[in-house]
N, C-alpha and C positions, 0 to 999 in steps of 0.2 A: 862940716863931712856928713852925708846922707847914706844910709847902709840898707840892703832890701836883703830879704829873705827868702830869696824865691823859690829855693831849692835845697836838699839836706845837708849838702854841699856847704852850700853856703851860712847854714847855719853851724857846722860843724868849725868852718874857719871862724865864727866869731866866737864860738865856745871857747875855741884856743887861745885865741885873745886876749879873752874877758880873764881866761885860769893867770895869765901871763901880767894881766893890769893890775889883777886882784891876788893875788895869794891867799886869801879866804878861800876863793871858788874851789883850790884843787881837792880838798877833800870831800866837795861837795860832790862834783865828778863823780871820784872815785867811787861815791856811794852810789850814785844814778846810773851811769853809763852814759854815753852819749846819748843826748835827748833825742825824739824825730821830732819831726819837722811837721806841725799842722797848718793846715791850709785847708777854706772854705771858697765859695763861689762868690767873686767880689761884685761890685755893682748895686745896684738896687735890692737883687734879689737874695745876696747877700746878709746887707743890712735890716730887711725887712725877715729875714730866715732870724737870726739874733731877737727881733723885737719879737716875733713868737714866741719862743722859747724863752722869755722874761717869765721870775717866778711862777715854773711850768718845772716838771718833772722833764725829763729825756722824753718818756715812753707817753704824756699829753701832747707834749712840743711837736713828737717826731710826727705824731695822727694828725695831729692841726695844720702846719706844715703840706701834710700828704693831702689833706686834701683841697685847700688852697691852691696848692700847685697844679693839680688834676682841673680844681675849677676855671684857672686860668692860664692857659697854653697857646702862646707864648708869655710867660709870668712877664709883666712889664709894669711901668709905671700910670701909664695912660689908662690900662684897664683896670686897675685900684681904683683912680682917681673917679672914673666913670661908673664902679659898681655901684650899688643900692647897699646901702649900713644895714640894714637885716638881712639881706644876702648874705652877706661876708658874718653878720653874728651867727648864723645858721650853721656855718661852717667850723664855728669856734672860737674867735675872734670877739675878746670883750672889746667893751665900748672904748675903753681906754688905745687899747692897739688899733683900733678901727680908725682911731682920731689921729693917730701915729702916723699910721701907713699912707692916710689920705695925705696928710702935712705932708710928709715928704715926695709925694708925688706931686701934689701942687709947688712944693717948690723946685722940683724937677723940671713940671713944664715949661714953669716961665723961667727958667733958667737963671734961677737964684742960687742955686746949688747946682756943682760938680762933686760929687763925692768921691771921684776914680780920681781925680786931680790931687786929694790928701794924700798921697803916697806919696809926693813928692816937694811937701812943707814939712819944716818941721815938727816934730812928733808934739807938742804942747801946742801950737797953734792948730794944728787940726782935730787936737782934743777938742780944743775953745769952739770949734767951729763945727763938730760934730753935738756938744752937748749946750749950742745954743739953741738946737731945734726942739720942737716939744716933743715930749715921750723918749728921749733919749737921753740916756744916764751915764756918768764917768764907766762904770764897767762894759756895758753895752758899748759905747765910744771904743774903748780900748781894743776889745774883744774883734772888732770890726779891723781898726787900722791894723792891729796882727796878724790875727789870721785870713782876715779877706784879700789886705792891700799887704802884706808883708813887709810891713813898717817895722825897719828890724830895732828903733826905739822907744815904740811903744811901750809906756810902763804901766801895768794895771793894777794900780796904786790899793784901790780897793776891794782889790779879790783876797775872800780868805784865806785861802789854802796859799798863797802867796805871800800874804803876809804871815803865818803862820812858819811856813817851811822858814820864811826871811830870821824870823824870832829865834826856831830854833839854831840853823845852821850860824847864825851868828852869835850866838850864846845872849840873847835878849834876857830882860828879866820880866819884860811881857810883851804881849804881842803889838808889834807898831799901829798905831791909824794909820787913814790914808793920808792925812799930811803928813803924820810921822816919815812915810813909807819913801816920800818925795827925795828929801835930804841925803836919807839911806842909799840912793840908786845913782846919786850923783857920780858916785866913782867908776860906775857901769855905763857912762853916757861914751858914745851914741849906739852904745848894744844893749840897750835897757832890754828890747823885746828879746834879744837870746837871754839874756838873764833870767826872765820871766819863766821860760820853756826850760832852762834848769831848775827853775825854782819850784815850777810846779812837779816835774820828775822826781826832785826832791821829796817833796810831801806826797807823793806817790810811793815811793819806795819808804818811806817811814811808815806809812800806811801799811803796807804790807806786811813790816817788820814788828808792830807794836798795834795794829788796830786802828782803829777809826782814833782820831786825836780830840780827845774832849766834846763830844758832840759836833764839832766842826762837820761830820759828815751831813748832817740836815740840813747845816746853812748851807751847805753847798747848792742845794737845790736853786737855790737862788743866785748863784755864784758858778754855777756850774761849767769848766771848759775838757773838753777831752784831751788826754794825752796819753802817749803811749812811750813807754819806755823803751829803746833800739836797745840791740847788745852792745857793748862796749865794745869802740874800736879803738886803734892805736892811731896816735895823734896823726895828723898828715902837715904837709908844709902848703899851705896857698897862702894868698893876698885875698883880702875880701875886696870883692867890687864894689867900691863906692864912687857914688854920684854928689857932685856937689850940689847944697840945697839951693834954688833960684835965688839971685841978687847976692850971695855970699862971697 
């Protein structure tokens, strides 16, 4: 079963199902209130935007992205593929990011990659497809699947905030590593993406109450995902809109 988080209602439906499915999440939701759905632009632009923000502060990433989209309007892969590397460098892109963006543009032009169809693939398979591309790491792949494609089962196992939130919320002795996060999230399939929204909100709620957790605020510069905590709403009764994955 494949679930998409295309609206706030979709997320709320998924969260309510998760809480019934795993009672450990009920006190988490009581602390956070209902998380707000976060979405970003899909397609090449969405993935390029995430790549541009890797290992940069929000302000620096926003400035580079603004210059890039102003220089290439409309912003499309063919324009990036044809652009000179020195021109892209003057806009603030590092050599590594230029190589990544040009590689993505070439894959799309050759029709070896269709990043939009990944929304209808199994989350783990889509993750593997993205991370096989030069310059696309696990965190970038998961953020794209979750925030740009609304993939309901994308699970950002390497995100430090989610790891810390899971540690505290599930009362673990140590913060789980990315490999340990996968089995921990098994009870939340096929709604791991909704669970990630909940854990991000929980992390933020803890920070508001207790301040930054053990230096995590600095570490989050390379693992940053904006998330807003919505005002808690009464549970709603609705069914999750789900589609079966191809071939299932």
